[in-house]
C-alpha positions as CSV (number, residue, x, y, z in Angstrom):
1,M,106.9,91.8,104.3
2,I,103.3,92.9,104.1
3,T,101.4,94.3,107.0
4,T,97.7,93.5,106.9
5,I,94.9,95.8,108.4
6,R,91.2,94.7,108.7
7,V,88.3,97.4,108.4
8,S,85.0,96.3,109.4
9,Q,81.8,98.4,110.4
10,D,80.9,95.4,112.7
11,G,83.6,96.1,115.4
12,Q,85.4,93.0,114.3
13,G,88.1,94.5,112.7
14,D,91.2,96.7,113.5
15,F,89.3,99.8,112.5
16,N,85.7,100.9,111.8
17,T,86.8,103.3,109.2
18,I,89.1,103.1,106.3
19,Q,90.6,106.6,107.1
20,A,91.2,105.4,110.5
21,A,93.2,102.5,108.9
22,I,95.1,104.7,106.5
23,N,95.9,107.4,109.3
24,S,97.4,104.6,111.5
25,I,100.3,103.6,109.0
26,P,103.5,105.3,109.8
27,A,104.5,107.9,107.0
28,Q,107.7,106.1,106.3
29,M,106.5,102.6,106.1
30,P,109.1,100.9,103.9
31,H,107.0,97.9,102.7
32,E,103.4,97.4,101.6
33,T,100.3,97.6,103.6
34,C,97.2,95.8,102.7
35,I,94.0,97.0,104.0
36,T,91.1,94.4,103.7
37,I,87.8,96.2,103.8
38,Q,84.8,94.2,104.6
39,S,81.0,94.7,102.9
40,G,79.4,98.0,103.6
41,V,78.8,101.5,102.7
42,Y,81.6,103.8,103.9
43,K,80.4,107.2,104.1
44,E,83.8,109.0,104.1
45,K,85.3,111.8,102.5
46,L,88.7,109.9,102.3
47,E,92.2,110.8,101.6
48,I,94.6,108.0,100.4
49,N,97.9,109.8,101.3
50,K,100.1,106.9,102.2
51,P,102.3,105.1,99.6
52,H,102.9,101.3,99.0
53,L,99.0,100.5,99.9
54,H,96.7,97.7,98.7
55,L,93.1,98.4,99.5
56,R,91.2,95.1,98.7
57,G,87.1,95.2,99.0
58,V,85.7,91.9,100.5
59,G,82.3,91.4,99.4
60,D,80.2,94.6,98.4
61,V,82.3,97.7,99.5
62,S,81.3,101.3,98.7
63,I,83.0,104.7,99.4
64,V,80.4,107.2,99.2
65,Y,80.2,111.1,99.9
66,D,78.0,113.6,98.3
67,D,80.0,116.9,98.2
68,F,79.2,118.9,94.9
69,A,80.9,122.1,93.1
70,K,78.0,124.5,94.0
71,K,78.1,123.7,97.6
72,P,78.9,126.6,99.7
73,G,81.9,126.4,101.7
74,A,83.2,127.9,105.1
75,S,83.5,131.4,103.2
76,G,80.1,131.0,101.6
77,Q,81.7,130.7,98.2
78,P,81.1,127.5,96.3
79,I,83.7,124.8,97.2
80,G,84.5,124.1,93.3
81,T,85.4,120.9,91.5
82,F,88.5,119.6,93.3
83,A,86.8,120.1,96.7
84,S,83.6,117.9,95.6
85,S,85.8,114.9,95.5
86,S,84.7,111.9,97.5
87,T,88.1,110.2,97.7
88,Y,91.5,111.5,96.9
89,I,94.8,109.7,96.1
90,T,97.7,111.9,96.8
91,A,100.3,109.0,97.1
92,G,102.1,106.7,94.6
93,N,102.3,102.9,94.4
94,I,98.7,102.3,95.2
95,K,96.6,99.1,94.2
96,I,93.0,99.0,94.6
97,D,90.5,96.3,93.6
98,N,86.8,95.4,94.3
99,I,85.6,98.9,95.5
100,T,82.9,101.2,94.6
101,F,83.8,105.0,94.5
102,E,80.6,107.1,94.2
103,N,79.4,110.5,94.4
104,P,75.6,110.6,94.5
105,A,75.1,114.5,94.6
106,G,73.2,114.2,91.5
107,D,72.4,116.1,88.1
108,G,75.3,118.4,87.3
109,D,72.8,121.1,85.9
110,V,71.7,121.4,89.6
111,V,75.0,120.7,91.6
112,G,77.8,121.3,89.4
113,Q,80.7,118.8,89.3
114,A,80.5,116.0,91.9
115,V,83.8,114.0,91.5
116,A,83.7,110.5,92.9
117,L,87.4,110.0,92.9
118,Y,90.5,112.3,92.3
119,V,94.0,110.9,91.5
120,D,97.3,112.9,91.5
121,A,99.9,110.3,92.0
122,D,102.1,107.8,89.9
123,Q,101.7,104.2,89.7
124,V,98.1,103.8,90.8
125,A,96.3,100.6,89.6
126,F,92.6,99.5,89.8
127,R,91.1,96.2,89.1
128,N,87.3,95.2,89.3
129,C,86.3,98.8,90.7
130,R,83.5,101.0,89.9
131,F,83.1,104.7,89.8
132,I,79.9,106.3,90.0
133,A,78.8,109.9,89.6
134,A,77.4,112.1,87.0
135,Q,79.5,115.3,86.0
136,D,83.1,114.9,86.5
137,T,83.2,111.5,87.8
138,L,86.9,110.7,87.5
139,Y,89.4,113.4,87.8
140,L,92.9,112.4,86.8
141,G,95.1,115.2,87.8
142,R,94.9,119.0,87.7
143,P,96.2,120.7,84.5
144,K,99.9,121.5,84.4
145,E,99.8,125.2,84.0
146,Q,97.4,125.8,87.1
147,F,99.6,123.6,89.6
148,T,102.7,121.6,90.1
149,N,101.9,118.6,87.9
150,Q,102.5,115.4,89.7
151,S,99.7,113.4,88.1
152,G,101.3,110.3,86.7
153,R,100.6,106.7,85.4
154,N,97.1,105.4,86.2
155,Y,95.8,101.8,85.2
156,F,92.1,100.7,85.2
157,E,91.5,97.0,84.4
158,N,87.9,95.5,84.3
159,C,86.3,98.4,86.0
160,R,83.0,100.2,85.2
161,I,83.1,104.0,85.0
162,V,79.5,106.0,85.0
163,G,78.9,109.5,84.3
164,D,77.8,112.2,81.8
165,I,79.6,115.3,81.3
166,D,83.4,115.1,80.7
167,F,83.2,112.2,83.3
168,I,87.0,110.8,82.5
169,F,89.3,114.2,82.7
170,G,92.4,115.4,83.6
171,S,96.1,115.6,83.0
172,A,97.5,112.1,84.0
173,T,98.5,109.2,81.5
174,A,95.7,106.5,82.2
175,Y,95.2,103.2,80.2
176,F,91.7,101.6,80.6
177,H,91.7,97.9,79.8
178,Q,88.5,95.9,79.2
179,C,86.5,98.5,81.1
180,E,82.8,99.2,80.8
181,I,82.3,103.3,80.1
182,V,79.0,104.0,80.9
183,S,77.0,107.5,79.4
184,L,74.1,108.5,81.6
185,N,70.9,109.3,79.8
186,R,70.2,113.1,80.5
187,N,67.3,113.2,77.9
188,K,69.0,116.1,76.1
189,A,70.1,116.6,72.5
190,I,73.5,116.3,73.6
191,N,73.8,113.7,76.8
192,G,77.5,114.1,77.3
193,Y,81.3,114.0,76.6
194,I,83.1,110.6,77.9
195,T,86.5,112.5,78.0
196,A,87.8,115.7,78.7
197,A,91.7,115.3,78.6
198,A,94.0,118.1,79.8
199,T,97.4,116.4,78.6
200,P,100.4,118.8,79.1
201,I,102.1,119.4,76.0
202,D,105.2,117.8,77.3
203,K,103.5,114.5,77.8
204,E,103.3,111.7,75.0
205,Y,100.3,110.0,76.3
206,G,96.8,111.0,77.8
207,F,94.0,108.5,77.9
208,I,94.1,105.1,76.2
209,F,91.1,103.0,76.0
210,N,91.7,99.4,75.0
211,Q,89.4,96.8,74.5
212,C,86.6,98.6,76.4
213,K,82.8,98.8,76.0
214,L,81.0,102.2,75.5
215,L,77.5,101.7,76.7
216,S,74.4,103.8,77.3
217,D,70.7,103.9,77.2
218,A,70.8,107.5,75.9
219,D,69.6,108.2,72.4
220,E,71.6,107.6,69.2
221,H,74.2,110.0,68.4
222,T,74.2,112.0,71.7
223,V,77.3,111.4,73.2
224,Y,80.7,112.3,72.2
225,L,84.0,110.4,72.8
226,G,85.6,113.5,74.0
227,R,86.6,117.1,74.1
228,P,89.7,119.0,75.1
229,W,90.0,120.5,78.6
230,R,93.4,122.0,77.4
231,D,94.6,122.4,74.0
232,Y,97.0,119.3,73.8
233,A,94.5,116.8,74.9
234,K,95.3,113.1,73.9
235,T,92.8,110.4,73.8
236,V,92.9,107.2,72.0
237,F,90.1,104.1,71.4
238,I,91.6,100.8,70.2
239,D,89.4,97.9,69.6
240,C,86.4,99.1,71.5
241,W,82.7,98.4,71.5
242,M,80.6,101.4,70.8
243,D,76.9,101.5,71.3
244,R,74.5,103.6,69.3
245,H,74.8,106.7,71.8
246,V,78.3,107.7,70.3
247,H,78.1,110.6,67.9
248,P,79.2,110.2,64.4
249,E,81.5,113.0,64.6
250,G,83.2,111.4,67.5
251,W,84.8,114.3,68.9
252,H,84.1,117.9,69.8
253,D,86.5,120.9,70.0
254,W,84.8,122.8,72.6
255,E,84.2,125.8,70.4
256,K,88.1,126.0,70.1
257,V,89.0,125.9,66.7
258,C,92.7,126.2,67.4
259,V,92.8,122.7,68.9
260,N,92.2,121.1,65.6
261,T,95.8,121.1,65.1
262,T,97.0,120.5,68.5
263,V,95.0,117.6,69.9
264,Y,95.5,113.8,69.3
265,Y,92.5,112.0,68.9
266,G,92.9,108.6,67.6
267,E,90.8,105.5,67.0
268,Y,91.4,102.0,65.8
269,G,89.4,98.7,65.4
270,S,86.1,100.1,66.8
271,V,83.0,97.9,66.4
272,G,79.4,98.2,67.2
273,P,76.3,100.5,66.4
274,G,78.6,103.6,67.1
275,S,81.7,102.5,65.3
276,N,81.1,103.9,61.7
277,V,84.1,106.2,61.3
278,S,82.8,107.8,58.0
279,G,81.5,110.9,59.9
280,R,84.2,111.6,62.3
281,V,85.7,114.9,62.4
282,P,88.5,115.4,59.9
283,W,91.1,116.4,62.8
284,A,90.8,113.1,64.4
285,K,93.0,110.1,63.4
286,Q,92.2,106.8,62.0
287,L,95.1,104.9,63.2
288,E,97.0,102.1,61.1
289,E,97.9,98.6,62.4
290,E,101.7,99.9,62.6
291,D,100.5,102.8,65.1
292,L,99.5,100.2,67.6
293,T,102.8,99.5,68.9
294,K,103.0,103.0,70.1
295,F,100.0,102.3,72.3
296,T,100.8,99.2,74.0
297,L,100.7,99.2,77.9
298,S,104.4,99.0,78.2
299,H,105.0,101.6,75.7
300,C,102.6,103.9,77.2
301,F,103.9,103.5,80.7
302,G,107.6,103.5,79.7
303,G,108.5,100.1,79.9
304,D,108.0,99.0,83.8
305,I,104.4,97.8,84.0
306,S,105.3,95.6,86.9
307,W,103.1,97.9,89.2
308,T,99.9,97.1,87.1
309,R,100.3,93.4,88.2
310,W,98.4,91.8,91.1
311,R,100.3,88.8,93.0
312,D,97.4,86.5,92.0
313,K,98.1,86.9,88.2
């Protein structure tokens, strides 16, 4: 059984806002609810806090909010990274397709972090979605040592993620399949870092990029594949196309020499102008073909991947 709710800004749906539709769902709803969202720009600071949801954009759908870390809160102090998020997902078993999540607050040098989407939940899957911001676009779970770590498994298929500084970051296990990873041009000597994983020491997998395209109009050699937000960061790129913006060293240690022996940074089958691995840092791994069995979707997610599939596939 599936309950369907229609959201439309023209007054022809069940609700005019996405949050109102989510709030209408009983907390203990035992079956899936499908929320279809008609074309429009929805300026909402959204919390998706009910499980067993499928949010589906019909046409061109954007969820937009422009909070930012340096913005003063009620106390007069900056609200910080977490509170800057445009959308929060805090319930599991969520599917989302054909929706843009955007935080247009602007340049991180001016506004600080401005998160388009925060996810701290298990079994959350995205397809044909777009995530657009600058610094800290996609926040996938707070670090374990700071809060109870409920961040779980997140899946991204055929998505486009746009940002510059640490714009895919957090403690989740996240698998990116055939996505476009777009680094913005900040016109600086170093234009950014794609990832900043905070993988807990007891988690086997962090971020896995499979058959993705790393794109940018930034100058060559100005963007790193990643740097470790926490000391046991885990990130791998498998069979990815890399443009010339990728720095020859690949990885940065965030001025923490200790991480040279604790992180797991790996790469296999890279192609494109930025794929030459001869200059990669010596503490990163060049994976062998036999290593790839450890990085299949099923293996990374512990066997059950049914939640990553849509009924139309």
